[in-house]
mmCIF entry with sequence, helices, sheets and N, C-alpha, C, O atoms, coordinates in Angstrom:
data_MODEL
# 
_entry.id   MODEL 
# 
_entity.id                         1 
_entity.type                       polymer 
_entity.pdbx_number_of_molecules   1 
# 
_entity_poly.entity_id                      1 
_entity_poly.type                           'polypeptide(L)' 
_entity_poly.nstd_linkage                   no 
_entity_poly.nstd_monomer                   no 
_entity_poly.pdbx_seq_one_letter_code       MLRSIKKAFDMFRQQDAETAVTVHTIRMWCKEGKIKCLTAGNKVLVDITVYRI 
_entity_poly.pdbx_seq_one_letter_code_can   MLRSIKKAFDMFRQQDAETAVTVHTIRMWCKEGKIKCLTAGNKVLVDITVYRI 
_entity_poly.pdbx_strand_id                 A 
# 
loop_
_entity_poly_seq.entity_id 
_entity_poly_seq.num 
_entity_poly_seq.mon_id 
_entity_poly_seq.hetero 
1 1  MET n 
1 2  LEU n 
1 3  ARG n 
1 4  SER n 
1 5  ILE n 
1 6  LYS n 
1 7  LYS n 
1 8  ALA n 
1 9  PHE n 
1 10 ASP n 
1 11 MET n 
1 12 PHE n 
1 13 ARG n 
1 14 GLN n 
1 15 GLN n 
1 16 ASP n 
1 17 ALA n 
1 18 GLU n 
1 19 THR n 
1 20 ALA n 
1 21 VAL n 
1 22 THR n 
1 23 VAL n 
1 24 HIS n 
1 25 THR n 
1 26 ILE n 
1 27 ARG n 
1 28 MET n 
1 29 TRP n 
1 30 CYS n 
1 31 LYS n 
1 32 GLU n 
1 33 GLY n 
1 34 LYS n 
1 35 ILE n 
1 36 LYS n 
1 37 CYS n 
1 38 LEU n 
1 39 THR n 
1 40 ALA n 
1 41 GLY n 
1 42 ASN n 
1 43 LYS n 
1 44 VAL n 
1 45 LEU n 
1 46 VAL n 
1 47 ASP n 
1 48 ILE n 
1 49 THR n 
1 50 VAL n 
1 51 TYR n 
1 52 ARG n 
1 53 ILE n 
# 
_struct_asym.id          A 
_struct_asym.entity_id   1 
# 
loop_
_struct_conf.conf_type_id 
_struct_conf.id 
_struct_conf.pdbx_PDB_helix_id 
_struct_conf.beg_label_comp_id 
_struct_conf.beg_label_asym_id 
_struct_conf.beg_label_seq_id 
_struct_conf.pdbx_beg_PDB_ins_code 
_struct_conf.end_label_comp_id 
_struct_conf.end_label_asym_id 
_struct_conf.end_label_seq_id 
_struct_conf.pdbx_end_PDB_ins_code 
_struct_conf.beg_auth_comp_id 
_struct_conf.beg_auth_asym_id 
_struct_conf.beg_auth_seq_id 
_struct_conf.end_auth_comp_id 
_struct_conf.end_auth_asym_id 
_struct_conf.end_auth_seq_id 
_struct_conf.pdbx_PDB_helix_class 
_struct_conf.details 
_struct_conf.pdbx_PDB_helix_length 
HELX_P HELX_P1 AA1 ILE A 5  ? GLN A 15 ? ILE A 5  GLN A 15 1 ? 11 
HELX_P HELX_P2 AA2 VAL A 23 ? GLU A 32 ? VAL A 23 GLU A 32 1 ? 10 
# 
_struct_conf_type.id          HELX_P 
_struct_conf_type.criteria    ? 
_struct_conf_type.reference   ? 
# 
_struct_sheet.id               AA1 
_struct_sheet.type             ? 
_struct_sheet.number_strands   3 
_struct_sheet.details          ? 
# 
loop_
_struct_sheet_order.sheet_id 
_struct_sheet_order.range_id_1 
_struct_sheet_order.range_id_2 
_struct_sheet_order.offset 
_struct_sheet_order.sense 
AA1 1 2 ? anti-parallel 
AA1 2 3 ? anti-parallel 
# 
loop_
_struct_sheet_range.sheet_id 
_struct_sheet_range.id 
_struct_sheet_range.beg_label_comp_id 
_struct_sheet_range.beg_label_asym_id 
_struct_sheet_range.beg_label_seq_id 
_struct_sheet_range.pdbx_beg_PDB_ins_code 
_struct_sheet_range.end_label_comp_id 
_struct_sheet_range.end_label_asym_id 
_struct_sheet_range.end_label_seq_id 
_struct_sheet_range.pdbx_end_PDB_ins_code 
_struct_sheet_range.beg_auth_comp_id 
_struct_sheet_range.beg_auth_asym_id 
_struct_sheet_range.beg_auth_seq_id 
_struct_sheet_range.end_auth_comp_id 
_struct_sheet_range.end_auth_asym_id 
_struct_sheet_range.end_auth_seq_id 
AA1 1 LEU A 2  ? SER A 4  ? LEU A 2  SER A 4  
AA1 2 LYS A 43 ? ASP A 47 ? LYS A 43 ASP A 47 
AA1 3 CYS A 37 ? ALA A 40 ? CYS A 37 ALA A 40 
# 
loop_
_atom_site.group_PDB 
_atom_site.id 
_atom_site.type_symbol 
_atom_site.label_atom_id 
_atom_site.label_alt_id 
_atom_site.label_comp_id 
_atom_site.label_asym_id 
_atom_site.label_entity_id 
_atom_site.label_seq_id 
_atom_site.pdbx_PDB_ins_code 
_atom_site.Cartn_x 
_atom_site.Cartn_y 
_atom_site.Cartn_z 
_atom_site.occupancy 
_atom_site.B_iso_or_equiv 
_atom_site.pdbx_formal_charge 
_atom_site.auth_seq_id 
_atom_site.auth_comp_id 
_atom_site.auth_asym_id 
_atom_site.auth_atom_id 
_atom_site.pdbx_PDB_model_num 
ATOM 1   N N  . MET A 1 1  ? 126.252 99.596  90.941  1.00 0.00 ? 1  MET A N  1 
ATOM 2   C CA . MET A 1 1  ? 126.239 98.575  91.968  1.00 0.00 ? 1  MET A CA 1 
ATOM 3   C C  . MET A 1 1  ? 125.335 97.434  91.521  1.00 0.00 ? 1  MET A C  1 
ATOM 4   O O  . MET A 1 1  ? 124.159 97.644  91.227  1.00 0.00 ? 1  MET A O  1 
ATOM 5   N N  . LEU A 1 2  ? 125.876 96.262  91.473  1.00 0.00 ? 2  LEU A N  1 
ATOM 6   C CA . LEU A 1 2  ? 125.099 95.086  91.127  1.00 0.00 ? 2  LEU A CA 1 
ATOM 7   C C  . LEU A 1 2  ? 124.696 94.363  92.405  1.00 0.00 ? 2  LEU A C  1 
ATOM 8   O O  . LEU A 1 2  ? 125.527 94.098  93.273  1.00 0.00 ? 2  LEU A O  1 
ATOM 9   N N  . ARG A 1 3  ? 123.426 94.052  92.506  1.00 0.00 ? 3  ARG A N  1 
ATOM 10  C CA . ARG A 1 3  ? 122.906 93.337  93.672  1.00 0.00 ? 3  ARG A CA 1 
ATOM 11  C C  . ARG A 1 3  ? 121.988 92.223  93.188  1.00 0.00 ? 3  ARG A C  1 
ATOM 12  O O  . ARG A 1 3  ? 121.403 92.309  92.108  1.00 0.00 ? 3  ARG A O  1 
ATOM 13  N N  . SER A 1 4  ? 121.870 91.184  93.993  1.00 0.00 ? 4  SER A N  1 
ATOM 14  C CA . SER A 1 4  ? 120.925 90.116  93.672  1.00 0.00 ? 4  SER A CA 1 
ATOM 15  C C  . SER A 1 4  ? 119.509 90.682  93.742  1.00 0.00 ? 4  SER A C  1 
ATOM 16  O O  . SER A 1 4  ? 119.295 91.769  94.280  1.00 0.00 ? 4  SER A O  1 
ATOM 17  N N  . ILE A 1 5  ? 118.566 89.958  93.207  1.00 0.00 ? 5  ILE A N  1 
ATOM 18  C CA . ILE A 1 5  ? 117.178 90.434  93.203  1.00 0.00 ? 5  ILE A CA 1 
ATOM 19  C C  . ILE A 1 5  ? 116.682 90.643  94.631  1.00 0.00 ? 5  ILE A C  1 
ATOM 20  O O  . ILE A 1 5  ? 116.018 91.640  94.917  1.00 0.00 ? 5  ILE A O  1 
ATOM 21  N N  . LYS A 1 6  ? 116.997 89.718  95.519  1.00 0.00 ? 6  LYS A N  1 
ATOM 22  C CA . LYS A 1 6  ? 116.550 89.831  96.908  1.00 0.00 ? 6  LYS A CA 1 
ATOM 23  C C  . LYS A 1 6  ? 117.175 91.044  97.594  1.00 0.00 ? 6  LYS A C  1 
ATOM 24  O O  . LYS A 1 6  ? 116.486 91.770  98.310  1.00 0.00 ? 6  LYS A O  1 
ATOM 25  N N  . LYS A 1 7  ? 118.475 91.269  97.382  1.00 0.00 ? 7  LYS A N  1 
ATOM 26  C CA . LYS A 1 7  ? 119.150 92.423  97.988  1.00 0.00 ? 7  LYS A CA 1 
ATOM 27  C C  . LYS A 1 7  ? 118.614 93.730  97.398  1.00 0.00 ? 7  LYS A C  1 
ATOM 28  O O  . LYS A 1 7  ? 118.458 94.717  98.118  1.00 0.00 ? 7  LYS A O  1 
ATOM 29  N N  . ALA A 1 8  ? 118.332 93.740  96.089  1.00 0.00 ? 8  ALA A N  1 
ATOM 30  C CA . ALA A 1 8  ? 117.761 94.931  95.461  1.00 0.00 ? 8  ALA A CA 1 
ATOM 31  C C  . ALA A 1 8  ? 116.390 95.225  96.061  1.00 0.00 ? 8  ALA A C  1 
ATOM 32  O O  . ALA A 1 8  ? 116.063 96.381  96.329  1.00 0.00 ? 8  ALA A O  1 
ATOM 33  N N  . PHE A 1 9  ? 115.592 94.189  96.271  1.00 0.00 ? 9  PHE A N  1 
ATOM 34  C CA . PHE A 1 9  ? 114.289 94.360  96.898  1.00 0.00 ? 9  PHE A CA 1 
ATOM 35  C C  . PHE A 1 9  ? 114.439 94.925  98.303  1.00 0.00 ? 9  PHE A C  1 
ATOM 36  O O  . PHE A 1 9  ? 113.696 95.827  98.693  1.00 0.00 ? 9  PHE A O  1 
ATOM 37  N N  . ASP A 1 10 ? 115.392 94.403  99.061  1.00 0.00 ? 10 ASP A N  1 
ATOM 38  C CA . ASP A 1 10 ? 115.621 94.904  100.425 1.00 0.00 ? 10 ASP A CA 1 
ATOM 39  C C  . ASP A 1 10 ? 115.996 96.377  100.423 1.00 0.00 ? 10 ASP A C  1 
ATOM 40  O O  . ASP A 1 10 ? 115.579 97.122  101.310 1.00 0.00 ? 10 ASP A O  1 
ATOM 41  N N  . MET A 1 11 ? 116.779 96.807  99.436  1.00 0.00 ? 11 MET A N  1 
ATOM 42  C CA . MET A 1 11 ? 117.161 98.214  99.351  1.00 0.00 ? 11 MET A CA 1 
ATOM 43  C C  . MET A 1 11 ? 115.965 99.091  98.980  1.00 0.00 ? 11 MET A C  1 
ATOM 44  O O  . MET A 1 11 ? 115.797 100.180 99.529  1.00 0.00 ? 11 MET A O  1 
ATOM 45  N N  . PHE A 1 12 ? 115.131 98.613  98.043  1.00 0.00 ? 12 PHE A N  1 
ATOM 46  C CA . PHE A 1 12 ? 113.912 99.356  97.700  1.00 0.00 ? 12 PHE A CA 1 
ATOM 47  C C  . PHE A 1 12 ? 113.010 99.477  98.922  1.00 0.00 ? 12 PHE A C  1 
ATOM 48  O O  . PHE A 1 12 ? 112.456 100.543 99.189  1.00 0.00 ? 12 PHE A O  1 
ATOM 49  N N  . ARG A 1 13 ? 112.865 98.383  99.659  1.00 0.00 ? 13 ARG A N  1 
ATOM 50  C CA . ARG A 1 13 ? 112.004 98.344  100.837 1.00 0.00 ? 13 ARG A CA 1 
ATOM 51  C C  . ARG A 1 13 ? 112.533 99.272  101.933 1.00 0.00 ? 13 ARG A C  1 
ATOM 52  O O  . ARG A 1 13 ? 111.760 99.890  102.665 1.00 0.00 ? 13 ARG A O  1 
ATOM 53  N N  . GLN A 1 14 ? 113.868 99.359  102.035 1.00 0.00 ? 14 GLN A N  1 
ATOM 54  C CA . GLN A 1 14 ? 114.485 100.219 103.038 1.00 0.00 ? 14 GLN A CA 1 
ATOM 55  C C  . GLN A 1 14 ? 114.210 101.691 102.728 1.00 0.00 ? 14 GLN A C  1 
ATOM 56  O O  . GLN A 1 14 ? 113.992 102.490 103.639 1.00 0.00 ? 14 GLN A O  1 
ATOM 57  N N  . GLN A 1 15 ? 114.219 102.043 101.449 1.00 0.00 ? 15 GLN A N  1 
ATOM 58  C CA . GLN A 1 15 ? 113.968 103.423 101.047 1.00 0.00 ? 15 GLN A CA 1 
ATOM 59  C C  . GLN A 1 15 ? 112.493 103.775 101.112 1.00 0.00 ? 15 GLN A C  1 
ATOM 60  O O  . GLN A 1 15 ? 112.145 104.924 101.384 1.00 0.00 ? 15 GLN A O  1 
ATOM 61  N N  . ASP A 1 16 ? 111.611 102.796 100.865 1.00 0.00 ? 16 ASP A N  1 
ATOM 62  C CA . ASP A 1 16 ? 110.165 103.022 100.877 1.00 0.00 ? 16 ASP A CA 1 
ATOM 63  C C  . ASP A 1 16 ? 109.483 101.786 101.434 1.00 0.00 ? 16 ASP A C  1 
ATOM 64  O O  . ASP A 1 16 ? 109.294 100.801 100.721 1.00 0.00 ? 16 ASP A O  1 
ATOM 65  N N  . ALA A 1 17 ? 109.118 101.834 102.695 1.00 0.00 ? 17 ALA A N  1 
ATOM 66  C CA . ALA A 1 17 ? 108.526 100.674 103.370 1.00 0.00 ? 17 ALA A CA 1 
ATOM 67  C C  . ALA A 1 17 ? 107.158 100.305 102.791 1.00 0.00 ? 17 ALA A C  1 
ATOM 68  O O  . ALA A 1 17 ? 106.716 99.168  102.952 1.00 0.00 ? 17 ALA A O  1 
ATOM 69  N N  . GLU A 1 18 ? 106.494 101.222 102.137 1.00 0.00 ? 18 GLU A N  1 
ATOM 70  C CA . GLU A 1 18 ? 105.154 100.983 101.586 1.00 0.00 ? 18 GLU A CA 1 
ATOM 71  C C  . GLU A 1 18 ? 105.185 100.656 100.093 1.00 0.00 ? 18 GLU A C  1 
ATOM 72  O O  . GLU A 1 18 ? 104.154 100.735 99.426  1.00 0.00 ? 18 GLU A O  1 
ATOM 73  N N  . THR A 1 19 ? 106.339 100.294 99.567  1.00 0.00 ? 19 THR A N  1 
ATOM 74  C CA . THR A 1 19 ? 106.460 100.039 98.133  1.00 0.00 ? 19 THR A CA 1 
ATOM 75  C C  . THR A 1 19 ? 105.585 98.864  97.692  1.00 0.00 ? 19 THR A C  1 
ATOM 76  O O  . THR A 1 19 ? 105.381 97.902  98.432  1.00 0.00 ? 19 THR A O  1 
ATOM 77  N N  . ALA A 1 20 ? 105.085 98.971  96.483  1.00 0.00 ? 20 ALA A N  1 
ATOM 78  C CA . ALA A 1 20 ? 104.265 97.898  95.916  1.00 0.00 ? 20 ALA A CA 1 
ATOM 79  C C  . ALA A 1 20 ? 105.121 96.928  95.109  1.00 0.00 ? 20 ALA A C  1 
ATOM 80  O O  . ALA A 1 20 ? 104.618 95.911  94.633  1.00 0.00 ? 20 ALA A O  1 
ATOM 81  N N  . VAL A 1 21 ? 106.405 97.229  94.952  1.00 0.00 ? 21 VAL A N  1 
ATOM 82  C CA . VAL A 1 21 ? 107.314 96.372  94.199  1.00 0.00 ? 21 VAL A CA 1 
ATOM 83  C C  . VAL A 1 21 ? 107.649 95.142  95.041  1.00 0.00 ? 21 VAL A C  1 
ATOM 84  O O  . VAL A 1 21 ? 107.965 95.256  96.226  1.00 0.00 ? 21 VAL A O  1 
ATOM 85  N N  . THR A 1 22 ? 107.577 93.975  94.422  1.00 0.00 ? 22 THR A N  1 
ATOM 86  C CA . THR A 1 22 ? 107.886 92.727  95.109  1.00 0.00 ? 22 THR A CA 1 
ATOM 87  C C  . THR A 1 22 ? 109.085 92.063  94.430  1.00 0.00 ? 22 THR A C  1 
ATOM 88  O O  . THR A 1 22 ? 109.525 92.497  93.365  1.00 0.00 ? 22 THR A O  1 
ATOM 89  N N  . VAL A 1 23 ? 109.599 91.026  95.046  1.00 0.00 ? 23 VAL A N  1 
ATOM 90  C CA . VAL A 1 23 ? 110.691 90.261  94.457  1.00 0.00 ? 23 VAL A CA 1 
ATOM 91  C C  . VAL A 1 23 ? 110.249 89.688  93.112  1.00 0.00 ? 23 VAL A C  1 
ATOM 92  O O  . VAL A 1 23 ? 111.008 89.706  92.143  1.00 0.00 ? 23 VAL A O  1 
ATOM 93  N N  . HIS A 1 24 ? 109.037 89.189  93.062  1.00 0.00 ? 24 HIS A N  1 
ATOM 94  C CA . HIS A 1 24 ? 108.501 88.630  91.814  1.00 0.00 ? 24 HIS A CA 1 
ATOM 95  C C  . HIS A 1 24 ? 108.440 89.694  90.722  1.00 0.00 ? 24 HIS A C  1 
ATOM 96  O O  . HIS A 1 24 ? 108.750 89.408  89.566  1.00 0.00 ? 24 HIS A O  1 
ATOM 97  N N  . THR A 1 25 ? 108.049 90.910  91.073  1.00 0.00 ? 25 THR A N  1 
ATOM 98  C CA . THR A 1 25 ? 107.972 92.008  90.105  1.00 0.00 ? 25 THR A CA 1 
ATOM 99  C C  . THR A 1 25 ? 109.345 92.301  89.531  1.00 0.00 ? 25 THR A C  1 
ATOM 100 O O  . THR A 1 25 ? 109.489 92.456  88.318  1.00 0.00 ? 25 THR A O  1 
ATOM 101 N N  . ILE A 1 26 ? 110.353 92.379  90.384  1.00 0.00 ? 26 ILE A N  1 
ATOM 102 C CA . ILE A 1 26 ? 111.716 92.645  89.920  1.00 0.00 ? 26 ILE A CA 1 
ATOM 103 C C  . ILE A 1 26 ? 112.186 91.525  89.001  1.00 0.00 ? 26 ILE A C  1 
ATOM 104 O O  . ILE A 1 26 ? 112.811 91.785  87.973  1.00 0.00 ? 26 ILE A O  1 
ATOM 105 N N  . ARG A 1 27 ? 111.889 90.286  89.363  1.00 0.00 ? 27 ARG A N  1 
ATOM 106 C CA . ARG A 1 27 ? 112.269 89.132  88.548  1.00 0.00 ? 27 ARG A CA 1 
ATOM 107 C C  . ARG A 1 27 ? 111.614 89.209  87.162  1.00 0.00 ? 27 ARG A C  1 
ATOM 108 O O  . ARG A 1 27 ? 112.268 88.954  86.150  1.00 0.00 ? 27 ARG A O  1 
ATOM 109 N N  . MET A 1 28 ? 110.330 89.559  87.119  1.00 0.00 ? 28 MET A N  1 
ATOM 110 C CA . MET A 1 28 ? 109.620 89.667  85.847  1.00 0.00 ? 28 MET A CA 1 
ATOM 111 C C  . MET A 1 28 ? 110.173 90.821  84.997  1.00 0.00 ? 28 MET A C  1 
ATOM 112 O O  . MET A 1 28 ? 110.316 90.678  83.783  1.00 0.00 ? 28 MET A O  1 
ATOM 113 N N  . TRP A 1 29 ? 110.483 91.953  85.623  1.00 0.00 ? 29 TRP A N  1 
ATOM 114 C CA . TRP A 1 29 ? 111.064 93.081  84.900  1.00 0.00 ? 29 TRP A CA 1 
ATOM 115 C C  . TRP A 1 29 ? 112.392 92.695  84.268  1.00 0.00 ? 29 TRP A C  1 
ATOM 116 O O  . TRP A 1 29 ? 112.698 93.124  83.155  1.00 0.00 ? 29 TRP A O  1 
ATOM 117 N N  . CYS A 1 30 ? 113.194 91.877  84.978  1.00 0.00 ? 30 CYS A N  1 
ATOM 118 C CA . CYS A 1 30 ? 114.471 91.407  84.416  1.00 0.00 ? 30 CYS A CA 1 
ATOM 119 C C  . CYS A 1 30 ? 114.225 90.534  83.197  1.00 0.00 ? 30 CYS A C  1 
ATOM 120 O O  . CYS A 1 30 ? 114.894 90.693  82.177  1.00 0.00 ? 30 CYS A O  1 
ATOM 121 N N  . LYS A 1 31 ? 113.272 89.615  83.290  1.00 0.00 ? 31 LYS A N  1 
ATOM 122 C CA . LYS A 1 31 ? 112.971 88.723  82.169  1.00 0.00 ? 31 LYS A CA 1 
ATOM 123 C C  . LYS A 1 31 ? 112.445 89.496  80.966  1.00 0.00 ? 31 LYS A C  1 
ATOM 124 O O  . LYS A 1 31 ? 112.731 89.137  79.824  1.00 0.00 ? 31 LYS A O  1 
ATOM 125 N N  . GLU A 1 32 ? 111.677 90.556  81.217  1.00 0.00 ? 32 GLU A N  1 
ATOM 126 C CA . GLU A 1 32 ? 111.084 91.349  80.142  1.00 0.00 ? 32 GLU A CA 1 
ATOM 127 C C  . GLU A 1 32 ? 112.047 92.407  79.601  1.00 0.00 ? 32 GLU A C  1 
ATOM 128 O O  . GLU A 1 32 ? 111.757 93.043  78.587  1.00 0.00 ? 32 GLU A O  1 
ATOM 129 N N  . GLY A 1 33 ? 113.189 92.603  80.266  1.00 0.00 ? 33 GLY A N  1 
ATOM 130 C CA . GLY A 1 33 ? 114.157 93.587  79.818  1.00 0.00 ? 33 GLY A CA 1 
ATOM 131 C C  . GLY A 1 33 ? 113.797 95.012  80.181  1.00 0.00 ? 33 GLY A C  1 
ATOM 132 O O  . GLY A 1 33 ? 114.326 95.949  79.584  1.00 0.00 ? 33 GLY A O  1 
ATOM 133 N N  . LYS A 1 34 ? 112.916 95.198  81.140  1.00 0.00 ? 34 LYS A N  1 
ATOM 134 C CA . LYS A 1 34 ? 112.484 96.532  81.538  1.00 0.00 ? 34 LYS A CA 1 
ATOM 135 C C  . LYS A 1 34 ? 113.495 97.228  82.445  1.00 0.00 ? 34 LYS A C  1 
ATOM 136 O O  . LYS A 1 34 ? 113.515 98.456  82.525  1.00 0.00 ? 34 LYS A O  1 
ATOM 137 N N  . ILE A 1 35 ? 114.335 96.449  83.128  1.00 0.00 ? 35 ILE A N  1 
ATOM 138 C CA . ILE A 1 35 ? 115.377 97.021  83.965  1.00 0.00 ? 35 ILE A CA 1 
ATOM 139 C C  . ILE A 1 35 ? 116.707 96.379  83.601  1.00 0.00 ? 35 ILE A C  1 
ATOM 140 O O  . ILE A 1 35 ? 116.747 95.269  83.072  1.00 0.00 ? 35 ILE A O  1 
ATOM 141 N N  . LYS A 1 36 ? 117.799 97.089  83.891  1.00 0.00 ? 36 LYS A N  1 
ATOM 142 C CA . LYS A 1 36 ? 119.119 96.569  83.574  1.00 0.00 ? 36 LYS A CA 1 
ATOM 143 C C  . LYS A 1 36 ? 119.498 95.484  84.568  1.00 0.00 ? 36 LYS A C  1 
ATOM 144 O O  . LYS A 1 36 ? 119.416 95.675  85.781  1.00 0.00 ? 36 LYS A O  1 
ATOM 145 N N  . CYS A 1 37 ? 119.910 94.351  84.038  1.00 0.00 ? 37 CYS A N  1 
ATOM 146 C CA . CYS A 1 37 ? 120.349 93.254  84.892  1.00 0.00 ? 37 CYS A CA 1 
ATOM 147 C C  . CYS A 1 37 ? 121.367 92.420  84.143  1.00 0.00 ? 37 CYS A C  1 
ATOM 148 O O  . CYS A 1 37 ? 121.505 92.522  82.924  1.00 0.00 ? 37 CYS A O  1 
ATOM 149 N N  . LEU A 1 38 ? 122.074 91.596  84.891  1.00 0.00 ? 38 LEU A N  1 
ATOM 150 C CA . LEU A 1 38 ? 123.123 90.752  84.353  1.00 0.00 ? 38 LEU A CA 1 
ATOM 151 C C  . LEU A 1 38 ? 122.945 89.357  84.926  1.00 0.00 ? 38 LEU A C  1 
ATOM 152 O O  . LEU A 1 38 ? 122.672 89.206  86.117  1.00 0.00 ? 38 LEU A O  1 
ATOM 153 N N  . THR A 1 39 ? 123.096 88.344  84.099  1.00 0.00 ? 39 THR A N  1 
ATOM 154 C CA . THR A 1 39 ? 122.970 86.975  84.566  1.00 0.00 ? 39 THR A CA 1 
ATOM 155 C C  . THR A 1 39 ? 124.367 86.390  84.753  1.00 0.00 ? 39 THR A C  1 
ATOM 156 O O  . THR A 1 39 ? 125.196 86.427  83.844  1.00 0.00 ? 39 THR A O  1 
ATOM 157 N N  . ALA A 1 40 ? 124.612 85.850  85.949  1.00 0.00 ? 40 ALA A N  1 
ATOM 158 C CA . ALA A 1 40 ? 125.889 85.200  86.258  1.00 0.00 ? 40 ALA A CA 1 
ATOM 159 C C  . ALA A 1 40 ? 125.561 83.790  86.732  1.00 0.00 ? 40 ALA A C  1 
ATOM 160 O O  . ALA A 1 40 ? 125.268 83.575  87.909  1.00 0.00 ? 40 ALA A O  1 
ATOM 161 N N  . GLY A 1 41 ? 125.611 82.839  85.817  1.00 0.00 ? 41 GLY A N  1 
ATOM 162 C CA . GLY A 1 41 ? 125.195 81.481  86.155  1.00 0.00 ? 41 GLY A CA 1 
ATOM 163 C C  . GLY A 1 41 ? 123.697 81.456  86.353  1.00 0.00 ? 41 GLY A C  1 
ATOM 164 O O  . GLY A 1 41 ? 122.944 81.840  85.458  1.00 0.00 ? 41 GLY A O  1 
ATOM 165 N N  . ASN A 1 42 ? 123.255 81.011  87.514  1.00 0.00 ? 42 ASN A N  1 
ATOM 166 C CA . ASN A 1 42 ? 121.823 81.013  87.832  1.00 0.00 ? 42 ASN A CA 1 
ATOM 167 C C  . ASN A 1 42 ? 121.384 82.282  88.539  1.00 0.00 ? 42 ASN A C  1 
ATOM 168 O O  . ASN A 1 42 ? 120.188 82.499  88.731  1.00 0.00 ? 42 ASN A O  1 
ATOM 169 N N  . LYS A 1 43 ? 122.326 83.118  88.927  1.00 0.00 ? 43 LYS A N  1 
ATOM 170 C CA . LYS A 1 43 ? 122.004 84.322  89.692  1.00 0.00 ? 43 LYS A CA 1 
ATOM 171 C C  . LYS A 1 43 ? 121.779 85.507  88.752  1.00 0.00 ? 43 LYS A C  1 
ATOM 172 O O  . LYS A 1 43 ? 122.521 85.703  87.790  1.00 0.00 ? 43 LYS A O  1 
ATOM 173 N N  . VAL A 1 44 ? 120.762 86.276  89.043  1.00 0.00 ? 44 VAL A N  1 
ATOM 174 C CA . VAL A 1 44 ? 120.468 87.494  88.288  1.00 0.00 ? 44 VAL A CA 1 
ATOM 175 C C  . VAL A 1 44 ? 120.882 88.667  89.162  1.00 0.00 ? 44 VAL A C  1 
ATOM 176 O O  . VAL A 1 44 ? 120.466 88.770  90.316  1.00 0.00 ? 44 VAL A O  1 
ATOM 177 N N  . LEU A 1 45 ? 121.707 89.553  88.604  1.00 0.00 ? 45 LEU A N  1 
ATOM 178 C CA . LEU A 1 45 ? 122.188 90.727  89.326  1.00 0.00 ? 45 LEU A CA 1 
ATOM 179 C C  . LEU A 1 45 ? 121.557 91.979  88.719  1.00 0.00 ? 45 LEU A C  1 
ATOM 180 O O  . LEU A 1 45 ? 121.614 92.188  87.507  1.00 0.00 ? 45 LEU A O  1 
ATOM 181 N N  . VAL A 1 46 ? 120.962 92.799  89.565  1.00 0.00 ? 46 VAL A N  1 
ATOM 182 C CA . VAL A 1 46 ? 120.272 94.013  89.138  1.00 0.00 ? 46 VAL A CA 1 
ATOM 183 C C  . VAL A 1 46 ? 121.209 95.197  89.340  1.00 0.00 ? 46 VAL A C  1 
ATOM 184 O O  . VAL A 1 46 ? 121.845 95.325  90.386  1.00 0.00 ? 46 VAL A O  1 
ATOM 185 N N  . ASP A 1 47 ? 121.291 96.067  88.326  1.00 0.00 ? 47 ASP A N  1 
ATOM 186 C CA . ASP A 1 47 ? 122.097 97.278  88.436  1.00 0.00 ? 47 ASP A CA 1 
ATOM 187 C C  . ASP A 1 47 ? 121.245 98.344  89.114  1.00 0.00 ? 47 ASP A C  1 
ATOM 188 O O  . ASP A 1 47 ? 120.405 98.978  88.475  1.00 0.00 ? 47 ASP A O  1 
ATOM 189 N N  . ILE A 1 48 ? 121.467 98.535  90.410  1.00 0.00 ? 48 ILE A N  1 
ATOM 190 C CA . ILE A 1 48 ? 120.600 99.448  91.166  1.00 0.00 ? 48 ILE A CA 1 
ATOM 191 C C  . ILE A 1 48 ? 121.058 100.892 91.119  1.00 0.00 ? 48 ILE A C  1 
ATOM 192 O O  . ILE A 1 48 ? 120.341 101.761 91.616  1.00 0.00 ? 48 ILE A O  1 
ATOM 193 N N  . THR A 1 49 ? 122.229 101.198 90.541  1.00 0.00 ? 49 THR A N  1 
ATOM 194 C CA . THR A 1 49 ? 122.684 102.588 90.475  1.00 0.00 ? 49 THR A CA 1 
ATOM 195 C C  . THR A 1 49 ? 121.744 103.412 89.623  1.00 0.00 ? 49 THR A C  1 
ATOM 196 O O  . THR A 1 49 ? 121.591 104.611 89.853  1.00 0.00 ? 49 THR A O  1 
ATOM 197 N N  . VAL A 1 50 ? 121.118 102.793 88.652  1.00 0.00 ? 50 VAL A N  1 
ATOM 198 C CA . VAL A 1 50 ? 120.197 103.499 87.755  1.00 0.00 ? 50 VAL A CA 1 
ATOM 199 C C  . VAL A 1 50 ? 118.889 103.821 88.466  1.00 0.00 ? 50 VAL A C  1 
ATOM 200 O O  . VAL A 1 50 ? 118.244 104.815 88.133  1.00 0.00 ? 50 VAL A O  1 
ATOM 201 N N  . TYR A 1 51 ? 118.482 103.007 89.437  1.00 0.00 ? 51 TYR A N  1 
ATOM 202 C CA . TYR A 1 51 ? 117.151 103.110 90.025  1.00 0.00 ? 51 TYR A CA 1 
ATOM 203 C C  . TYR A 1 51 ? 117.142 103.670 91.439  1.00 0.00 ? 51 TYR A C  1 
ATOM 204 O O  . TYR A 1 51 ? 116.167 103.483 92.168  1.00 0.00 ? 51 TYR A O  1 
ATOM 205 N N  . ARG A 1 52 ? 118.200 104.349 91.838  1.00 0.00 ? 52 ARG A N  1 
ATOM 206 C CA . ARG A 1 52 ? 118.247 104.914 93.190  1.00 0.00 ? 52 ARG A CA 1 
ATOM 207 C C  . ARG A 1 52 ? 117.336 106.114 93.282  1.00 0.00 ? 52 ARG A C  1 
ATOM 208 O O  . ARG A 1 52 ? 117.219 106.891 92.335  1.00 0.00 ? 52 ARG A O  1 
ATOM 209 N N  . ILE A 1 53 ? 116.701 106.263 94.404  1.00 0.00 ? 53 ILE A N  1 
ATOM 210 C CA . ILE A 1 53 ? 115.750 107.377 94.609  1.00 0.00 ? 53 ILE A CA 1 
ATOM 211 C C  . ILE A 1 53 ? 116.472 108.520 95.284  1.00 0.00 ? 53 ILE A C  1 
ATOM 212 O O  . ILE A 1 53 ? 115.868 109.558 95.553  1.00 0.00 ? 53 ILE A O  1 
# 
């Protein structure tokens, strides 16, 4: 499942309301290649199937 960074953050937050992960953190992880993501134009899509709890 590919989701935008904001939607991926919302899903993480829904699963764990006390998470320390922020939108900025997810964005930085994408830039550093630490998580799987895909760029479509200006939008970055995160593959959240790998990171489901």
